[in-house]
LOVOMI-381684 format. One record per residue (C-alpha): residue in three letters; x, y, z; residue number from 1. Coordinates in pm, whole numbers. Example, Ala and Ser with C-alpha at 12.3 -4.5 7.8 and 13.67 -1.06 7.14 Angstrom:
BEGIN
NODE  residuo       X       Y       Z  num
NODE      ALA    1230    -450     780    1
NODE      SER    1367    -106     714    2
END
This chain:
BEGIN
NODE  residuo       X       Y       Z  num
NODE      MET       0       0       0    1
NODE      THR     129     344     -91    2
NODE      ILE      91     604     182    3
NODE      GLY     -19     948      65    4
NODE      ILE     152    1232     253    5
NODE      ALA      63    1601     243    6
NODE      VAL     339    1846     338    7
NODE      THR     293    2193     488    8
NODE      GLY     552    2470     482    9
NODE      ALA     695    2296     180   10
NODE      ALA     925    2579      72   11
NODE      GLY    1085    2607     416   12
NODE      ARG    1407    2444     528   13
NODE      MET    1236    2140     674   14
NODE      GLY     955    2127     419   15
NODE      ARG    1207    2082     140   16
NODE      GLU    1383    1807     331   17
NODE      VAL    1053    1629     397   18
NODE      LEU     964    1629      28   19
NODE      ALA    1304    1477     -52   20
NODE      ALA    1261    1218     223   21
NODE      VAL     917    1115      97   22
NODE      ASP    1068    1063    -247   23
NODE      ASP    1330     833     -90   24
NODE      HIS    1068     629      98   25
NODE      ASP     955     341    -124   26
NODE      ASP     601     312      13   27
NODE      CYS     519     685      34   28
NODE      ASP     409     947    -218   29
NODE      VAL     342    1320    -192   30
NODE      ALA     -32    1383    -215   31
NODE      PHE      16    1762    -227   32
NODE      ALA     232    2033     -74   33
NODE      VAL     138    2382      45   34
NODE      ASN     324    2696     138   35
NODE      ARG     218    3042     256   36
NODE      GLU     356    3210     -58   37
NODE      PRO     417    2946    -326   38
NODE      ASP     452    3192    -618   39
NODE      GLY     431    2905    -867   40
NODE      GLU     733    2739    -708   41
NODE      SER     804    2368    -718   42
NODE      VAL    1027    2170    -481   43
NODE      GLU    1163    1823    -554   44
NODE      GLY     942    1820    -864   45
NODE      VAL     626    1890    -657   46
NODE      SER     421    2200    -741   47
NODE      LEU     340    2404    -432   48
NODE      GLU     -15    2518    -363   49
NODE      PRO    -128    2818    -154   50
NODE      ALA    -166    2738     215   51
NODE      GLU    -518    2883     218   52
NODE      THR    -629    2596      -9   53
NODE      PHE    -510    2334     242   54
NODE      ALA    -854    2231     371   55
NODE      THR    -992    2195      18   56
NODE      LEU    -691    1994     -99   57
NODE      LEU    -719    1774     209   58
NODE      ALA   -1080    1689     128   59
NODE      GLU   -1012    1634    -244   60
NODE      SER    -683    1441    -222   61
NODE      GLU    -763    1234      88   62
NODE      PRO    -402    1178     200   63
NODE      ASP    -327     933     478   64
NODE      VAL    -107    1168     679   65
NODE      VAL       0    1533     697   66
NODE      ILE     358    1625     795   67
NODE      ASP     399    1973     940   68
NODE      PHE     706    2181    1024   69
NODE      THR     574    2537    1034   70
NODE      GLY     484    2744    1342   71
NODE      PRO     248    2700    1638   72
NODE      GLU     -40    2905    1497   73
NODE      SER     -37    2752    1150   74
NODE      ALA      23    2402    1287   75
NODE      LEU    -297    2427    1492   76
NODE      GLU    -489    2545    1185   77
NODE      TYR    -362    2249     987   78
NODE      ALA    -439    2012    1274   79
NODE      GLN    -798    2134    1290   80
NODE      ALA    -841    2078     917   81
NODE      CYS    -711    1724     970   82
NODE      VAL    -968    1673    1248   83
NODE      ASP   -1241    1789    1010   84
NODE      THR   -1137    1536     746   85
NODE      GLY   -1012    1250     965   86
NODE      VAL    -650    1265     849   87
NODE      ALA    -355    1173    1074   88
NODE      PHE    -125    1459    1172   89
NODE      VAL     252    1445    1231   90
NODE      THR     427    1762    1345   91
NODE      GLY     776    1861    1447   92
NODE      THR     673    2220    1513   93
NODE      THR     799    2355    1846   94
NODE      GLY     736    2670    2050   95
NODE      PHE     378    2589    2156   96
NODE      ASP     264    2763    2473   97
NODE      ASP      56    2569    2727   98
NODE      ASP    -280    2660    2569   99
NODE      GLU    -159    2579    2218  100
NODE      ARG     -19    2248    2336  101
NODE      ALA    -354    2165    2498  102
NODE      THR    -534    2247    2174  103
NODE      LEU    -304    2017    1978  104
NODE      GLU    -352    1739    2231  105
NODE      ALA    -729    1783    2209  106
NODE      ALA    -710    1705    1837  107
NODE      SER    -583    1359    1930  108
NODE      ASP    -927    1277    2068  109
NODE      GLU   -1047    1266    1705  110
NODE      ILE    -742    1170    1496  111
NODE      PRO    -397    1017    1547  112
NODE      VAL    -153    1299    1631  113
NODE      LEU     222    1245    1660  114
NODE      HIS     425    1535    1796  115
NODE      ALA     800    1522    1844  116
NODE      PRO    1043    1809    1901  117
NODE      ASN    1308    1602    1725  118
NODE      PHE    1281    1311    1480  119
NODE      ALA    1646    1202    1500  120
NODE      ARG    1685     847    1626  121
NODE      GLY    2000     951    1812  122
NODE      VAL    1808    1212    2009  123
NODE      GLN    1556     951    2115  124
NODE      ALA    1845     734    2232  125
NODE      LEU    1977    1033    2430  126
NODE      VAL    1637    1086    2592  127
NODE      ASN    1634     718    2686  128
NODE      VAL    1974     723    2861  129
NODE      VAL    1982    1065    3028  130
NODE      GLY    1730     967    3295  131
NODE      ASP    1939     667    3396  132
NODE      ALA    2252     883    3411  133
NODE      VAL    2084    1138    3638  134
NODE      GLN    1952     865    3868  135
NODE      GLN    2290     695    3897  136
NODE      LEU    2469    1026    3960  137
NODE      GLU    2230    1160    4221  138
NODE      GLY    2328    1500    4357  139
NODE      TYR    2565    1582    4070  140
NODE      ASP    2542    1921    3899  141
NODE      VAL    2357    1919    3568  142
NODE      GLU    2394    2174    3287  143
NODE      LEU    2250    2169    2937  144
NODE      VAL    2385    2361    2639  145
NODE      GLU    2205    2371    2304  146
NODE      THR    2312    2534    1979  147
NODE      HIS    2109    2603    1666  148
NODE      HIS    2126    2821    1356  149
NODE      ASN    2071    3195    1388  150
NODE      ALA    1716    3184    1244  151
NODE      LYS    1566    2952    1506  152
NODE      ARG    1293    3135    1692  153
NODE      ASP    1212    2935    2007  154
NODE      ALA    1456    2909    2295  155
NODE      PRO    1533    2673    2454  156
NODE      SER    1467    2435    2168  157
NODE      GLY    1189    2181    2185  158
NODE      THR    1452    1908    2206  159
NODE      ALA    1622    2082    2498  160
NODE      ASN    1290    2109    2680  161
NODE      ARG    1222    1739    2621  162
NODE      LEU    1563    1649    2765  163
NODE      LEU    1506    1880    3061  164
NODE      GLU    1172    1714    3132  165
NODE      GLU    1345    1375    3138  166
NODE      ILE    1618    1506    3368  167
NODE      GLU    1365    1659    3608  168
NODE      ALA    1158    1341    3615  169
NODE      ASN    1458    1139    3732  170
NODE      GLY    1613    1360    3998  171
NODE      ASP    1545    1605    4279  172
NODE      PHE    1601    1948    4126  173
NODE      ALA    1513    2298    4243  174
NODE      GLY    1441    2440    3897  175
NODE      ARG    1601    2569    3581  176
NODE      LYS    1854    2852    3563  177
NODE      HIS    1866    3017    3220  178
NODE      GLY    2209    3169    3159  179
NODE      ARG    2431    3350    3407  180
NODE      GLU    2540    3710    3444  181
NODE      GLY    2730    3911    3703  182
NODE      PHE    2758    3771    4055  183
NODE      ASP    2554    3458    4007  184
NODE      PRO    2695    3152    4184  185
NODE      ARG    2541    2816    4118  186
NODE      GLU    2261    2715    4355  187
NODE      ASP    2219    2361    4481  188
NODE      GLY    1981    2155    4273  189
NODE      GLU    1946    2395    3982  190
NODE      ILE    1974    2285    3619  191
NODE      GLY    2175    2529    3414  192
NODE      VAL    2033    2595    3067  193
NODE      HIS    2234    2778    2802  194
NODE      VAL    2115    2865    2450  195
NODE      LEU    2340    2950    2156  196
NODE      ARG    2216    3077    1819  197
NODE      ALA    2483    3112    1552  198
NODE      GLY    2551    3057    1185  199
NODE      ASN    2406    2752    1015  200
NODE      VAL    2432    2500    1300  201
NODE      THR    2174    2228    1240  202
NODE      GLY    2143    2129    1603  203
NODE      GLU    2360    2029    1896  204
NODE      HIS    2261    1934    2251  205
NODE      GLU    2508    1857    2530  206
NODE      ILE    2427    1755    2887  207
NODE      VAL    2706    1794    3143  208
NODE      ILE    2678    1598    3470  209
NODE      ALA    2964    1676    3707  210
NODE      ASP    3081    1631    4068  211
NODE      ASN    3313    1409    4273  212
NODE      HIS    3612    1517    4056  213
NODE      GLU    3452    1366    3743  214
NODE      GLU    3219    1465    3464  215
NODE      VAL    2996    1289    3215  216
NODE      ARG    2905    1457    2886  217
NODE      LEU    2617    1328    2673  218
NODE      THR    2608    1491    2331  219
NODE      HIS    2399    1468    2017  220
NODE      ARG    2501    1657    1707  221
NODE      ALA    2288    1663    1391  222
NODE      GLU    2494    1731    1081  223
NODE      ASP    2210    1743     827  224
NODE      ARG    1839    1830     850  225
NODE      GLY    1767    1528     636  226
NODE      VAL    1788    1309     948  227
NODE      PHE    1485    1490    1096  228
NODE      ALA    1290    1464     772  229
NODE      ALA    1362    1094     733  230
NODE      GLY    1241    1034    1088  231
NODE      ALA     924    1234    1026  232
NODE      VAL     844    1026     716  233
NODE      ASP     909     707     914  234
NODE      ALA     664     841    1173  235
NODE      ALA     407     919     904  236
NODE      ALA     434     569     759  237
NODE      TRP     399     423    1110  238
NODE      ILE      94     630    1211  239
NODE      ALA    -102     581     888  240
NODE      GLY    -412     386     978  241
NODE      ALA    -355     415    1354  242
NODE      LYS    -645     483    1587  243
NODE      ALA    -702     830    1731  244
NODE      GLY    -459     914    2007  245
NODE      TRP    -149    1106    2115  246
NODE      TYR     183     959    2001  247
NODE      ASP     550    1056    2003  248
NODE      PHE     859     940    1821  249
NODE      ALA     945     692    2096  250
NODE      ASP     639     490    1987  251
NODE      VAL     784     463    1637  252
NODE      ILE    1131     366    1758  253
NODE      ASP    1002     114    2010  254
NODE      GLU     797     -69    1749  255
END
């Protein structure tokens, strides 16, 4: 069975990568692709349609899954259109506030929704091991440093927040400390969080766990956005035909 995939934000950095990844996936095809300002553009041989036609195209083309890497507001609009037509929704969009996140989760009552801040398999492996490291090094200082390209808008990144959630769930911490300036000694139990935005860095996350005259560094470095796109297409192929519910990339990896 060929899985039909619709792509949003298709002229963006990740949209382009997703279209290429769908082309590389033997059992997937692009149903259609939209962008806010297509201007007659085509990407990877796919003609882009105006984003305002998304709902109509969704009803006419009947894809199995939508893959979205846009922004919180547009992602929620696309998710609602998927609810209206019963189409599964996969998104790597980050930067949702609490209300927006709740709205996205509510969509999973009607359709399968898979949200992941990062679709790299290595990042999922990092999430899986960092909790064990924090448990086994109880009381050690923990700092997280993340670096992305200079156009990334949300800070810390969605991946950093996911790692921080895993750290906090596996240790006794007093809270997060974002950056340092002036006279600002480290407090017991705080998690230091440091955000760098520079150049064309695809994505790097490093967790430093230190005390007792030793340190452990857990690092993931993405060297190409294609790894995120390939993971998103794997997720789309996995979720096609699934029952309504809330999923993440760990479900794909585990199976």
